[in-house]
Residue frames as a rotation matrix with the C-alpha (Angstrom) as fourth column:
UNK 1
-0.375 0.670 0.641 2.52
0.599 -0.352 0.719 -4.52
0.707 0.654 -0.270 29.28
UNK 2
-0.957 0.070 0.283 1.32
-0.222 -0.802 -0.555 -1.36
0.188 -0.594 0.783 30.96
UNK 3
-0.730 0.683 -0.014 -1.84
0.524 0.548 -0.652 -2.15
-0.438 -0.484 -0.758 33.06
UNK 4
-0.045 0.726 -0.686 -3.95
-0.256 -0.673 -0.694 0.73
-0.966 0.144 0.216 31.64
UNK 5
-0.465 -0.157 -0.871 -2.97
-0.881 -0.016 0.473 -0.35
-0.089 0.987 -0.130 28.12
UNK 6
-0.988 0.088 -0.128 -3.96
0.077 0.993 0.094 -3.95
0.135 0.083 -0.987 28.83
UNK 7
-0.467 0.879 -0.099 -7.34
0.427 0.126 -0.895 -2.88
-0.774 -0.461 -0.434 30.25
UNK 8
-0.108 0.387 -0.916 -8.01
-0.647 -0.727 -0.230 -0.65
-0.755 0.568 0.329 27.28
UNK 9
-0.717 -0.176 -0.675 -7.32
-0.655 0.502 0.565 -3.44
0.239 0.847 -0.475 24.88
UNK 10
-0.921 0.389 -0.002 -9.43
0.359 0.849 -0.387 -5.77
-0.149 -0.357 -0.922 26.86
UNK 11
-0.219 0.859 -0.462 -12.35
0.107 -0.450 -0.887 -3.32
-0.970 -0.244 0.007 26.69
UNK 12
-0.277 0.049 -0.960 -11.84
-0.895 -0.377 0.239 -2.84
-0.350 0.925 0.149 22.93
UNK 13
-0.865 -0.203 -0.459 -11.93
-0.424 0.786 0.451 -6.47
0.269 0.585 -0.765 22.32
UNK 14
-0.788 0.592 -0.169 -15.01
0.570 0.598 -0.563 -7.09
-0.232 -0.540 -0.809 24.40
UNK 15
-0.627 0.523 -0.578 -16.93
-0.351 -0.852 -0.390 -4.18
-0.695 -0.042 0.717 22.99
UNK 16
-0.444 0.501 -0.743 -20.04
-0.876 -0.067 0.478 -4.77
0.190 0.863 0.469 20.92
UNK 17
0.169 0.609 0.775 -22.17
-0.729 0.606 -0.318 -7.86
-0.663 -0.511 0.547 20.56
UNK 18
0.747 0.059 -0.662 -20.37
-0.595 0.503 -0.627 -9.99
0.296 0.862 0.411 18.01
UNK 19
0.884 -0.434 0.171 -18.03
0.326 0.837 0.439 -12.99
-0.334 -0.332 0.882 18.04
UNK 20
0.484 -0.773 -0.411 -14.33
-0.739 -0.612 0.281 -12.43
-0.468 0.168 -0.867 17.75
UNK 21
0.949 -0.167 0.267 -12.43
0.270 0.868 -0.417 -14.34
-0.162 0.468 0.869 15.13
UNK 22
0.028 -0.981 -0.194 -8.77
0.013 -0.194 0.981 -14.65
-1.000 -0.030 0.007 14.44
UNK 23
-0.086 -0.087 -0.992 -7.47
-0.940 -0.322 0.110 -14.30
-0.329 0.943 -0.054 10.82
UNK 24
0.805 0.543 -0.237 -8.30
-0.593 0.735 -0.328 -17.27
-0.004 0.405 0.914 8.46
UNK 25
0.796 -0.587 -0.145 -4.73
0.551 0.803 -0.227 -18.50
0.250 0.101 0.963 8.23
UNK 26
0.772 -0.608 -0.184 -1.15
-0.370 -0.666 0.647 -17.56
-0.516 -0.432 -0.740 9.23
UNK 27
0.133 -0.803 -0.581 2.46
-0.991 -0.091 -0.100 -18.12
0.027 0.589 -0.808 8.18
UNK 28
-0.708 -0.442 0.551 2.43
-0.563 0.824 -0.063 -21.75
-0.426 -0.355 -0.832 9.50
UNK 29
0.262 0.927 0.270 -0.87
-0.539 0.373 -0.756 -22.82
-0.801 0.052 0.597 7.92
UNK 30
-0.568 -0.547 0.614 -0.58
0.139 0.672 0.727 -25.68
-0.811 0.499 -0.306 5.39
UNK 31
-0.759 0.323 0.566 -3.56
0.620 0.092 0.779 -24.65
0.199 0.942 -0.270 3.16
UNK 32
-0.839 0.541 -0.055 -6.55
-0.518 -0.827 -0.218 -22.58
-0.164 -0.154 0.974 2.60
UNK 33
-0.721 0.670 0.174 -10.12
0.670 0.739 -0.071 -24.15
-0.176 0.065 -0.982 3.13
UNK 34
-0.816 0.520 -0.252 -12.97
-0.562 -0.816 0.135 -22.49
-0.136 0.252 0.958 1.21
UNK 35
-0.867 0.462 -0.188 -15.34
0.337 0.820 0.463 -25.42
0.369 0.338 -0.866 1.41
UNK 36
0.016 0.909 -0.418 -17.88
0.996 0.020 0.083 -23.66
0.083 -0.417 -0.905 3.69
UNK 37
0.638 0.132 -0.759 -16.53
0.322 -0.941 0.107 -20.12
-0.700 -0.312 -0.643 4.06
UNK 38
0.621 -0.493 0.609 -14.83
0.608 -0.187 -0.771 -17.77
0.495 0.849 0.184 1.66
UNK 39
0.102 -0.691 -0.715 -11.84
0.882 -0.270 0.387 -15.66
-0.460 -0.670 0.582 2.46
UNK 40
0.912 0.241 0.334 -11.51
0.352 -0.877 -0.328 -11.88
0.213 0.416 -0.884 2.00
UNK 41
-0.043 -0.981 -0.187 -8.01
0.992 -0.064 0.109 -10.45
-0.119 -0.181 0.976 1.59
UNK 42
0.808 0.245 0.535 -7.36
0.300 -0.954 -0.017 -6.74
0.507 0.175 -0.844 2.30
UNK 43
-0.376 -0.877 -0.300 -4.46
0.851 -0.198 -0.487 -4.56
0.367 -0.438 0.820 3.36
UNK 44
0.747 0.661 0.071 -5.07
0.526 -0.654 0.544 -1.80
0.406 -0.369 -0.836 5.79
UNK 45
-0.488 -0.873 0.002 -2.81
0.752 -0.422 -0.506 1.23
0.443 -0.245 0.862 6.73
UNK 46
0.748 0.662 0.042 -4.01
0.518 -0.623 0.587 3.55
0.415 -0.417 -0.809 9.53
UNK 47
-0.182 -0.971 -0.153 -1.45
0.968 -0.149 -0.204 6.33
0.176 -0.185 0.967 10.17
UNK 48
0.886 0.207 -0.415 -0.68
0.302 -0.937 0.177 9.88
-0.352 -0.282 -0.893 11.23
UNK 49
0.326 -0.770 0.548 1.96
0.793 -0.093 -0.602 12.25
0.514 0.631 0.581 9.90
UNK 50
0.736 0.013 0.677 2.30
-0.216 -0.943 0.252 14.71
0.642 -0.332 -0.691 12.73
UNK 51
-0.269 -0.957 -0.109 5.34
-0.192 0.164 -0.968 12.96
0.944 -0.239 -0.228 14.35
UNK 52
0.355 0.510 0.783 3.23
-0.882 -0.096 0.462 11.98
0.311 -0.855 0.416 17.35
UNK 53
-0.746 -0.666 0.019 4.51
-0.636 0.703 -0.320 9.22
0.199 -0.250 -0.947 19.59
UNK 54
-0.212 0.807 0.551 0.94
-0.462 0.414 -0.785 7.93
-0.861 -0.421 0.285 19.86
UNK 55
-0.858 -0.246 -0.451 1.12
-0.509 0.284 0.813 5.44
-0.072 0.927 -0.369 17.01
UNK 56
0.130 0.992 0.005 -2.10
-0.965 0.128 -0.227 4.12
-0.226 0.025 0.974 15.62
UNK 57
-0.904 -0.410 0.124 -2.46
-0.391 0.908 0.150 0.40
-0.173 0.087 -0.981 15.92
UNK 58
-0.057 0.948 -0.314 -5.50
-0.895 0.091 0.437 -1.25
0.443 0.306 0.843 14.29
UNK 59
-0.851 -0.355 0.387 -6.82
-0.515 0.711 -0.478 -4.13
-0.106 -0.606 -0.788 16.24
UNK 60
-0.450 0.736 0.506 -10.37
0.290 0.657 -0.696 -5.05
-0.845 -0.167 -0.509 15.38
UNK 61
-0.947 0.210 -0.241 -12.26
-0.304 -0.363 0.881 -5.16
0.098 0.908 0.408 11.99
UNK 62
-0.476 0.858 0.193 -16.04
-0.125 0.151 -0.981 -5.00
-0.870 -0.491 0.035 12.12
UNK 63
-0.944 0.313 -0.106 -18.45
-0.097 0.044 0.994 -6.33
0.316 0.949 -0.011 9.40
UNK 64
-0.414 0.860 0.298 -22.25
-0.484 0.069 -0.872 -6.58
-0.771 -0.505 0.388 9.22
UNK 65
-0.825 0.169 0.539 -24.17
0.466 0.744 0.480 -9.14
-0.320 0.647 -0.692 7.31
UNK 66
-0.721 0.567 -0.399 -26.87
-0.641 -0.765 0.070 -7.60
-0.266 0.306 0.914 5.01
UNK 67
-0.463 0.536 -0.706 -28.58
-0.302 0.653 0.695 -10.86
0.833 0.535 -0.140 4.15
UNK 68
0.171 0.619 0.767 -31.44
-0.981 0.034 0.192 -11.89
0.092 -0.785 0.613 6.37
UNK 69
0.975 0.212 0.074 -30.77
-0.222 0.959 0.175 -15.33
-0.034 -0.186 0.982 7.96
UNK 70
0.268 -0.947 -0.176 -26.97
-0.427 0.046 -0.903 -14.92
0.864 0.317 -0.392 7.91
UNK 71
0.310 -0.156 -0.938 -25.27
0.613 0.787 0.072 -17.24
0.726 -0.597 0.340 10.39
UNK 72
-0.204 -0.462 -0.863 -23.63
0.925 -0.379 -0.015 -14.27
-0.320 -0.802 0.505 12.19
UNK 73
0.756 0.642 0.127 -25.05
0.652 -0.723 -0.228 -10.79
-0.054 0.255 -0.965 12.06
UNK 74
0.855 -0.491 0.167 -21.90
-0.466 -0.868 -0.169 -8.80
0.228 0.067 -0.971 12.90
UNK 75
0.714 -0.676 -0.183 -18.60
0.686 0.728 -0.011 -10.80
0.140 -0.117 0.983 12.50
UNK 76
0.862 -0.486 0.146 -15.44
-0.495 -0.868 0.030 -9.20
0.112 -0.098 -0.989 13.71
UNK 77
0.714 -0.662 -0.227 -11.85
0.514 0.716 -0.473 -10.01
0.476 0.221 0.851 13.39
UNK 78
0.841 -0.505 -0.194 -8.93
-0.099 -0.497 0.862 -9.35
-0.532 -0.706 -0.468 15.72
UNK 79
0.749 -0.640 -0.169 -5.53
-0.288 -0.085 -0.954 -8.48
0.596 0.763 -0.249 14.36
UNK 80
0.814 -0.568 -0.119 -2.17
0.463 0.513 0.723 -9.84
-0.349 -0.644 0.681 15.41
UNK 81
0.734 -0.545 -0.405 0.93
-0.621 -0.780 -0.076 -7.65
-0.274 0.308 -0.911 15.06
UNK 82
-0.139 -0.869 0.475 3.11
-0.478 0.479 0.736 -10.66
-0.867 -0.125 -0.482 14.85
UNK 83
-0.397 0.025 0.917 1.39
0.543 0.813 0.212 -12.42
-0.740 0.582 -0.337 12.01
UNK 84
0.564 0.761 0.321 -0.51
0.746 -0.302 -0.593 -9.60
-0.354 0.574 -0.738 10.19
UNK 85
0.584 -0.340 -0.737 2.07
-0.164 -0.939 0.304 -6.76
-0.795 -0.057 -0.604 10.17
UNK 86
0.574 -0.344 0.743 3.68
0.802 0.419 -0.426 -6.34
-0.165 0.840 0.516 6.68
UNK 87
-0.082 -0.692 0.717 5.15
0.600 -0.609 -0.519 -2.90
0.796 0.388 0.465 7.01
UNK 88
0.754 0.257 -0.604 6.12
0.655 -0.357 0.666 -0.80
-0.044 -0.898 -0.437 9.97
UNK 89
-0.356 -0.884 0.303 8.08
0.900 -0.412 -0.144 2.25
0.252 0.222 0.942 8.92
UNK 90
-0.885 -0.029 0.464 7.94
-0.031 -0.992 -0.122 5.80
0.464 -0.122 0.877 10.50
UNK 91
-0.788 0.559 0.259 5.26
-0.410 -0.163 -0.897 4.82
-0.459 -0.813 0.358 12.99
UNK 92
-0.025 0.861 -0.508 3.02
-0.994 0.033 0.104 3.16
0.106 0.508 0.855 10.39
UNK 93
-0.614 -0.018 0.789 1.54
-0.285 0.937 -0.200 -0.37
-0.736 -0.348 -0.581 10.92
UNK 94
-0.152 0.575 -0.804 0.24
-0.980 0.018 0.198 -1.76
0.129 0.818 0.561 7.63
UNK 95
-0.332 0.175 0.927 -1.68
-0.488 0.809 -0.328 -5.03
-0.807 -0.562 -0.183 7.99
UNK 96
-0.719 0.181 -0.670 -2.42
-0.509 0.519 0.687 -7.93
0.472 0.835 -0.281 5.69
UNK 97
-0.304 0.765 0.567 -5.98
-0.779 0.144 -0.611 -9.07
-0.549 -0.627 0.552 6.65
UNK 98
-0.790 0.144 -0.596 -7.35
-0.274 0.786 0.554 -12.56
0.548 0.601 -0.582 5.83
UNK 99
-0.623 0.629 0.466 -10.97
-0.621 -0.035 -0.783 -12.86
-0.476 -0.777 0.412 6.98
UNK 100
-0.939 0.342 -0.046 -13.25
0.285 0.845 0.453 -15.88
0.194 0.412 -0.890 6.54
UNK 101
-0.547 0.831 -0.105 -16.90
-0.651 -0.501 -0.570 -15.01
-0.526 -0.244 0.815 5.88
UNK 102
-0.189 0.631 0.753 -19.96
0.493 0.724 -0.483 -16.98
-0.850 0.280 -0.447 4.86
UNK 103
-0.772 0.030 0.634 -21.01
0.614 -0.218 0.758 -16.20
0.161 0.975 0.150 1.25
UNK 104
0.288 0.951 -0.111 -23.40
0.957 -0.290 0.005 -13.23
-0.027 -0.108 -0.994 1.00
UNK 105
0.252 -0.116 0.961 -23.67
0.338 -0.920 -0.200 -9.49
0.907 0.375 -0.193 1.16
UNK 106
0.188 -0.316 -0.930 -21.79
0.975 -0.059 0.217 -7.57
-0.123 -0.947 0.297 3.82
UNK 107
0.768 -0.155 0.621 -20.87
-0.042 -0.980 -0.193 -4.03
0.639 0.122 -0.760 4.90
UNK 108
-0.198 -0.895 -0.400 -17.36
0.829 0.065 -0.556 -3.35
0.523 -0.441 0.729 6.20
UNK 109
0.752 0.635 -0.176 -18.36
0.606 -0.562 0.563 -1.15
0.258 -0.530 -0.807 9.19
UNK 110
0.774 -0.522 0.358 -15.01
-0.560 -0.829 0.002 0.07
0.296 -0.202 -0.934 10.71
UNK 111
0.213 -0.814 -0.540 -11.64
0.457 0.572 -0.681 -0.53
0.864 -0.102 0.494 11.92
UNK 112
0.946 0.104 0.308 -10.95
-0.218 -0.501 0.838 0.05
0.242 -0.859 -0.451 15.68
UNK 113
0.200 -0.906 -0.373 -7.62
0.596 0.415 -0.687 0.39
0.777 -0.085 0.623 17.44
UNK 114
0.803 -0.072 -0.591 -5.53
0.521 -0.396 0.756 2.12
-0.289 -0.915 -0.281 20.07
UNK 115
0.379 -0.700 0.606 -2.97
0.086 -0.625 -0.776 4.91
0.922 0.346 -0.177 20.09
UNK 116
0.967 0.029 -0.252 -0.93
0.245 0.148 0.958 4.30
0.065 -0.989 0.136 23.27
UNK 117
-0.025 -1.000 0.000 2.25
0.381 -0.010 -0.924 5.60
0.924 -0.023 0.382 24.75
UNK 118
0.025 0.039 -0.999 2.98
0.990 0.140 0.030 6.07
0.141 -0.989 -0.035 28.46
UNK 119
-0.930 0.318 0.183 1.07
0.012 0.525 -0.851 7.40
-0.367 -0.789 -0.492 30.29
UNK 120
-0.155 0.947 -0.282 -1.98
-0.687 -0.308 -0.658 7.86
-0.710 0.092 0.698 28.02
UNK 121
-0.807 0.085 0.584 -4.09
0.394 0.814 0.427 5.51
-0.439 0.575 -0.691 25.86
UNK 122
-0.313 0.751 -0.582 -6.52
-0.789 -0.546 -0.281 6.73
-0.529 0.371 0.763 23.11
UNK 123
-0.351 0.356 0.866 -8.94
0.521 0.843 -0.135 4.59
-0.778 0.403 -0.482 21.10
UNK 124
-0.619 0.102 -0.779 -9.96
-0.594 -0.710 0.379 5.28
-0.514 0.697 0.500 17.59
UNK 125
0.006 0.554 0.832 -12.41
0.446 0.743 -0.498 4.07
-0.895 0.374 -0.243 15.00
UNK 126
-0.908 -0.258 -0.332 -12.12
-0.235 -0.345 0.909 4.38
-0.348 0.903 0.252 11.10
UNK 127
0.020 0.975 0.221 -15.72
-0.136 0.222 -0.966 4.46
-0.990 -0.011 0.137 9.85
UNK 128
-0.880 -0.475 -0.010 -16.13
-0.108 0.180 0.978 2.87
-0.463 0.861 -0.210 6.45
UNK 129
0.073 0.996 0.056 -19.64
-0.255 0.073 -0.964 1.59
-0.964 0.056 0.259 5.60
UNK 130
-0.430 -0.325 -0.842 -18.48
-0.889 -0.010 0.458 -0.21
-0.157 0.946 -0.285 2.48
UNK 131
0.535 0.696 0.479 -20.60
-0.593 0.713 -0.374 -2.93
-0.602 -0.084 0.794 0.93
UNK 132
-0.616 -0.680 -0.397 -19.15
-0.787 0.522 0.327 -6.14
-0.015 0.514 -0.857 -0.57
UNK 133
0.746 0.660 -0.094 -20.71
-0.666 0.741 -0.086 -9.39
0.013 0.126 0.992 -1.98
UNK 134
-0.367 -0.850 0.378 -18.65
-0.810 0.492 0.319 -12.46
-0.458 -0.189 -0.869 -0.98
UNK 135
0.261 0.453 -0.852 -19.06
-0.823 0.565 0.049 -15.30
0.504 0.689 0.521 -3.49
UNK 136
0.853 0.120 0.508 -19.07
-0.410 0.757 0.509 -18.88
-0.324 -0.643 0.694 -2.33
UNK 137
0.695 -0.607 0.385 -15.82
0.547 0.794 0.265 -21.02
-0.467 0.026 0.884 -2.23
UNK 138
0.713 -0.344 0.611 -13.64
0.388 -0.532 -0.753 -18.10
0.584 0.774 -0.246 -3.11
UNK 139
-0.020 -0.673 -0.739 -10.54
0.815 -0.439 0.378 -16.10
-0.580 -0.595 0.557 -2.04
UNK 140
0.523 0.349 0.777 -11.13
0.744 -0.631 -0.218 -12.48
0.414 0.693 -0.590 -2.97
UNK 141
-0.594 -0.676 -0.435 -8.85
0.784 -0.607 -0.128 -9.46
-0.178 -0.417 0.891 -2.75
UNK 142
0.430 0.890 0.149 -10.94
0.901 -0.435 -0.001 -6.34
0.064 0.135 -0.989 -2.05
UNK 143
0.565 -0.253 0.785 -8.24
0.242 -0.859 -0.451 -3.53
0.789 0.445 -0.425 -1.97
UNK 144
-0.486 -0.791 -0.372 -5.97
0.771 -0.188 -0.609 -1.48
0.411 -0.583 0.701 0.06
UNK 145
0.656 0.730 0.190 -7.64
0.509 -0.614 0.603 0.84
0.557 -0.299 -0.775 2.68
UNK 146
-0.525 -0.850 -0.038 -5.56
0.695 -0.403 -0.595 3.77
0.490 -0.339 0.803 3.98
UNK 147
0.678 0.734 -0.028 -6.77
0.589 -0.521 0.618 6.10
0.439 -0.435 -0.786 6.73
UNK 148
-0.470 -0.854 0.223 -4.76
0.571 -0.487 -0.661 9.26
0.673 -0.183 0.717 7.63
UNK 149
0.254 0.501 -0.827 -5.46
0.957 -0.255 0.140 10.99
-0.141 -0.827 -0.544 10.86
UNK 150
-0.660 -0.387 0.644 -5.62
0.452 -0.889 -0.071 14.88
0.600 0.245 0.762 10.63
UNK 151
-0.899 0.296 -0.322 -7.06
0.104 -0.571 -0.815 17.64
-0.425 -0.766 0.482 12.65
UNK 152
-0.315 0.887 0.339 -10.89
0.944 0.329 0.018 17.66
-0.096 0.325 -0.941 12.23
UNK 153
-0.913 0.198 0.357 -12.92
-0.107 -0.959 0.261 20.66
0.394 0.200 0.897 11.05
UNK 154
-0.605 0.743 0.285 -16.28
-0.595 -0.185 -0.782 21.66
-0.528 -0.643 0.555 12.49
UNK 155
0.334 0.912 -0.239 -18.92
-0.889 0.221 -0.401 19.04
-0.312 0.346 0.885 11.79
UNK 156
0.028 -0.323 -0.946 -16.64
-0.674 0.693 -0.256 16.26
0.738 0.645 -0.198 10.70
UNK 157
0.885 0.320 -0.337 -16.75
-0.035 0.770 0.637 12.91
0.463 -0.552 0.693 12.47
UNK 158
0.430 -0.759 0.489 -14.16
-0.898 -0.303 0.319 12.42
-0.093 -0.576 -0.812 15.22
UNK 159
-0.180 -0.659 -0.730 -11.44
-0.617 0.654 -0.438 9.91
0.766 0.372 -0.524 15.05
UNK 160
-0.604 -0.026 -0.797 -12.33
0.505 0.761 -0.407 8.79
0.617 -0.648 -0.447 18.54
UNK 161
0.409 0.857 -0.312 -14.67
0.763 -0.134 0.632 9.55
0.500 -0.497 -0.709 21.41
UNK 162
0.261 -0.307 0.915 -14.28
-0.336 -0.918 -0.212 12.65
0.905 -0.253 -0.343 23.61
UNK 163
0.532 0.001 0.846 -14.26
-0.846 0.036 0.532 10.62
-0.030 -0.999 0.020 26.72
UNK 164
0.437 -0.178 -0.882 -11.96
0.833 -0.291 0.471 10.02
-0.341 -0.940 0.021 28.63
UNK 165
0.985 0.075 -0.152 -11.14
0.029 -0.958 -0.285 13.74
-0.167 0.276 -0.946 28.22
UNK 166
0.373 -0.919 -0.128 -7.29
-0.625 -0.350 0.697 13.66
-0.686 -0.180 -0.705 28.93
UNK 167
-0.225 -0.533 0.816 -6.45
0.192 0.797 0.573 10.45
-0.955 0.285 -0.077 27.07
UNK 168
0.328 0.453 0.829 -8.53
0.874 0.188 -0.449 11.15
-0.360 0.871 -0.334 23.98
UNK 169
0.978 0.059 -0.198 -7.27
0.003 -0.963 -0.271 14.73
-0.207 0.264 -0.942 23.89
UNK 170
0.263 -0.965 -0.020 -3.59
-0.537 -0.164 0.828 14.11
-0.802 -0.207 -0.561 24.35
UNK 171
-0.336 -0.429 0.839 -3.45
0.371 0.758 0.536 11.26
-0.866 0.491 -0.096 21.88
UNK 172
-0.791 -0.007 -0.611 -5.37
-0.444 -0.681 0.582 13.43
-0.420 0.732 0.536 19.26
UNK 173
-0.809 0.536 0.244 -8.37
0.586 0.768 0.257 11.09
-0.049 0.351 -0.935 18.88
UNK 174
0.038 0.895 -0.445 -11.04
0.775 -0.308 -0.552 13.53
-0.631 -0.324 -0.705 20.00
UNK 175
0.251 0.017 -0.968 -9.72
-0.235 -0.969 -0.078 16.35
-0.939 0.248 -0.240 17.92
UNK 176
-0.754 -0.616 -0.227 -8.95
-0.393 0.147 0.908 14.35
-0.526 0.774 -0.353 14.81
UNK 177
0.548 0.836 0.033 -10.72
-0.533 0.379 -0.757 12.82
-0.645 0.397 0.653 11.90
UNK 178
-0.230 -0.639 0.734 -9.69
0.237 0.695 0.679 10.35
-0.944 0.331 -0.008 9.11
UNK 179
0.210 0.191 -0.959 -9.17
-0.909 -0.324 -0.263 10.85
-0.361 0.926 0.106 5.42
UNK 180
0.054 -0.058 0.997 -9.79
-0.057 0.997 0.061 7.43
-0.997 -0.060 0.050 3.88
UNK 181
-0.023 -0.015 -1.000 -8.91
-0.998 -0.055 0.024 6.02
-0.055 0.998 -0.014 0.50
UNK 182
0.415 0.180 0.892 -9.74
-0.064 0.983 -0.169 2.65
-0.907 0.013 0.420 -1.14
UNK 183
0.113 -0.509 -0.853 -7.33
-0.950 -0.306 0.057 1.61
-0.290 0.805 -0.518 -3.77
UNK 184
0.996 0.082 -0.030 -6.64
-0.087 0.916 -0.391 -1.32
-0.004 0.392 0.920 -6.06
UNK 185
0.245 -0.969 0.019 -3.13
-0.956 -0.239 0.170 -2.31
-0.160 -0.060 -0.985 -5.08
UNK 186
0.881 0.228 0.415 -3.42
-0.211 0.974 -0.087 -5.88
-0.424 -0.011 0.906 -6.32
UNK 187
0.699 -0.671 -0.247 -0.25
-0.250 0.094 -0.964 -5.51
0.670 0.735 -0.102 -8.45
UNK 188
-0.379 -0.874 0.303 1.84
-0.556 -0.047 -0.830 -5.49
0.740 -0.483 -0.468 -5.20
UNK 189
-0.089 0.314 0.945 -0.54
-0.986 0.104 -0.127 -6.83
-0.139 -0.944 0.301 -2.60
UNK 190
0.864 0.502 -0.041 -1.16
-0.503 0.857 -0.112 -10.14
-0.021 0.117 0.993 -4.12
UNK 191
0.266 -0.895 -0.358 2.48
-0.078 0.350 -0.933 -10.83
0.961 0.276 0.024 -4.58
UNK 192
-0.488 -0.380 0.786 2.93
-0.741 -0.294 -0.603 -9.90
0.461 -0.877 -0.138 -0.96
UNK 193
0.363 0.671 0.647 0.09
-0.897 0.438 0.048 -12.24
-0.251 -0.598 0.761 0.24
UNK 194
0.908 0.005 -0.420 1.46
-0.165 0.924 -0.345 -15.19
0.386 0.382 0.840 -1.68
UNK 195
-0.007 -0.991 -0.134 5.03
-0.036 0.134 -0.990 -14.71
0.999 -0.002 -0.036 -0.59
UNK 196
-0.531 -0.158 0.832 4.10
-0.768 -0.325 -0.552 -14.03
0.358 -0.932 0.051 3.10
UNK 197
0.042 0.661 0.749 1.43
-0.785 0.485 -0.384 -16.69
-0.618 -0.572 0.540 3.44
UNK 198
-0.849 -0.477 -0.226 2.60
-0.514 0.651 0.559 -20.02
-0.120 0.591 -0.798 1.74
UNK 199
-0.593 0.627 0.505 -0.80
0.155 0.705 -0.692 -21.46
-0.790 -0.332 -0.515 2.48
UNK 200
0.265 0.679 -0.685 -2.26
-0.522 -0.496 -0.694 -19.66
-0.811 0.541 0.223 -0.42
UNK 201
-0.287 -0.525 0.801 -0.07
0.298 0.746 0.596 -21.58
-0.910 0.410 -0.058 -2.80
UNK 202
-0.977 0.027 0.210 -1.66
0.200 -0.200 0.959 -21.59
0.068 0.979 0.190 -6.33
UNK 203
-0.260 0.952 -0.163 -5.18
0.825 0.131 -0.550 -20.86
-0.502 -0.277 -0.819 -5.00
UNK 204
-0.312 0.221 0.924 -6.93
0.731 -0.565 0.382 -18.65
0.607 0.795 0.014 -7.50
UNK 205
-0.475 0.130 -0.870 -7.52
0.629 -0.641 -0.440 -15.12
-0.615 -0.756 0.223 -6.07
UNK 206
0.171 0.608 0.775 -10.34
0.908 -0.402 0.115 -12.99
0.382 0.684 -0.621 -7.52
UNK 207
-0.871 -0.436 -0.229 -10.45
0.486 -0.835 -0.257 -9.20
-0.079 -0.335 0.939 -7.36
UNK 208
0.165 0.943 0.288 -13.48
0.775 -0.305 0.554 -7.22
0.610 0.132 -0.781 -6.33
UNK 209
-0.782 -0.594 0.189 -12.38
0.389 -0.701 -0.598 -3.80
0.488 -0.394 0.779 -5.03
UNK 210
-0.194 0.683 -0.704 -14.53
0.885 -0.189 -0.427 -2.14
-0.424 -0.705 -0.568 -2.34
UNK 211
0.547 0.397 0.737 -16.40
0.718 -0.676 -0.168 0.99
0.431 0.621 -0.654 -3.41
UNK 212
-0.349 -0.623 0.700 -14.81
0.238 -0.782 -0.577 4.48
0.906 -0.035 0.421 -2.81
UNK 213
-0.577 0.145 -0.804 -15.00
0.804 -0.075 -0.590 5.91
-0.146 -0.987 -0.073 0.56
UNK 214
-0.082 0.691 0.718 -17.98
0.494 -0.598 0.631 8.30
0.866 0.406 -0.292 0.88
UNK 215
-0.922 -0.338 -0.191 -17.47
0.333 -0.434 -0.837 10.89
0.200 -0.835 0.513 3.70
UNK 216
-0.602 0.762 0.239 -20.96
-0.705 -0.648 0.289 12.29
0.375 0.005 0.927 3.21
UNK 217
0.282 0.615 -0.737 -22.55
-0.132 0.785 0.605 8.78
0.950 -0.073 0.303 3.61
UNK 218
-0.377 -0.429 -0.821 -20.50
0.680 0.473 -0.560 8.27
0.629 -0.769 0.114 6.79
UNK 219
-0.981 -0.011 0.195 -21.58
-0.108 -0.799 -0.591 11.49
0.162 -0.601 0.783 8.26
UNK 220
-0.121 0.993 -0.020 -25.26
-0.785 -0.083 0.613 10.67
0.607 0.089 0.790 7.57
UNK 221
0.132 0.126 -0.983 -24.78
0.126 0.982 0.143 7.16
0.983 -0.143 0.114 9.02
UNK 222
-0.646 -0.553 -0.526 -23.32
0.621 0.021 -0.784 8.62
0.445 -0.833 0.330 12.17
UNK 223
0.146 0.851 -0.504 -26.36
0.974 -0.213 -0.078 10.80
-0.174 -0.480 -0.860 12.61
UNK 224
0.308 0.000 0.951 -24.88
0.582 -0.791 -0.189 13.96
0.752 0.612 -0.244 11.31
UNK 225
1.000 -0.001 -0.005 -23.49
0.004 -0.545 0.838 14.95
-0.003 -0.838 -0.545 14.73
UNK 226
0.456 -0.888 0.060 -19.91
-0.452 -0.289 -0.844 16.23
0.767 0.358 -0.533 15.02
UNK 227
-0.215 -0.551 0.807 -19.33
-0.976 0.156 -0.153 14.34
-0.041 -0.820 -0.571 18.29
UNK 228
0.748 0.550 0.371 -20.57
-0.516 0.834 -0.196 11.08
-0.418 -0.045 0.907 16.93
UNK 229
-0.340 -0.862 -0.377 -18.07
-0.940 0.305 0.149 8.27
-0.013 0.405 -0.914 16.28
UNK 230
0.430 0.458 -0.778 -18.61
-0.497 0.840 0.220 4.63
0.754 0.292 0.589 15.33
UNK 231
-0.215 -0.489 0.845 -17.97
-0.959 0.271 -0.087 1.99
-0.186 -0.829 -0.527 18.03
UNK 232
-0.906 -0.260 0.335 -17.45
-0.215 0.962 0.166 -1.45
-0.366 0.078 -0.927 16.51
UNK 233
-0.773 0.633 -0.045 -20.76
0.190 0.298 0.935 -1.28
0.606 0.714 -0.351 14.50
UNK 234
-0.623 0.557 -0.549 -22.75
0.667 0.013 -0.745 0.00
-0.407 -0.830 -0.380 17.48
UNK 235
-0.687 0.304 -0.660 -23.79
-0.311 -0.944 -0.111 2.96
-0.657 0.128 0.743 15.49
UNK 236
-0.519 0.464 -0.718 -25.65
-0.774 0.101 0.625 0.60
0.362 0.880 0.307 13.07
UNK 237
-0.987 0.121 0.110 -26.93
0.052 0.870 -0.490 -2.02
-0.155 -0.477 -0.865 15.44
UNK 238
-0.529 0.845 -0.076 -30.50
-0.357 -0.140 0.923 -3.17
0.770 0.515 0.376 14.88
């Protein structure tokens, strides 16, 4: 692993003020435990279509608890390319996410990741700010989130920070933004989850799709500044 890439990944994983969690189960897990925490299932596809060699790799998913007295104010989950990747064609990395959360109200803040190819490393953040209520003792599918990188127009939030200038510029993060869609892909996603992760077995899976992406809301939450980007929930820290 390239040293600069490794350092960038370390900084990404250590950013913010929340505990890092792995996914709730993997291919080898024997079962799903929802006795104390519920599990949220989601697929995520963060991609670009400009033939760049700087492929976008989602690495951290950030949530924020909206209920006072929640055990953890800002849970975050790290992804694993070996166990979470379900599709990797034409530079796309679609992930199957399995996140254990205490019952309650949450906001899905953003998805952070890296775009790296020798010799540059860019970092990006897909701002979402989508609310969800997690019921107790449940496994719930919340939808498919796709985020396509494109050149930004004046005033739109950036896909990544401006600094460091060269890395963020060359990789397209500073000059890009994301078009985000939230879709109900349960017809195919649930079949994929059950076939990929035997631990689910015959466990009932409810469906509660996240609300549609609201670009105007995101712009307001980021302060309305065209150089503002989320940073693992830091933009909404209290």
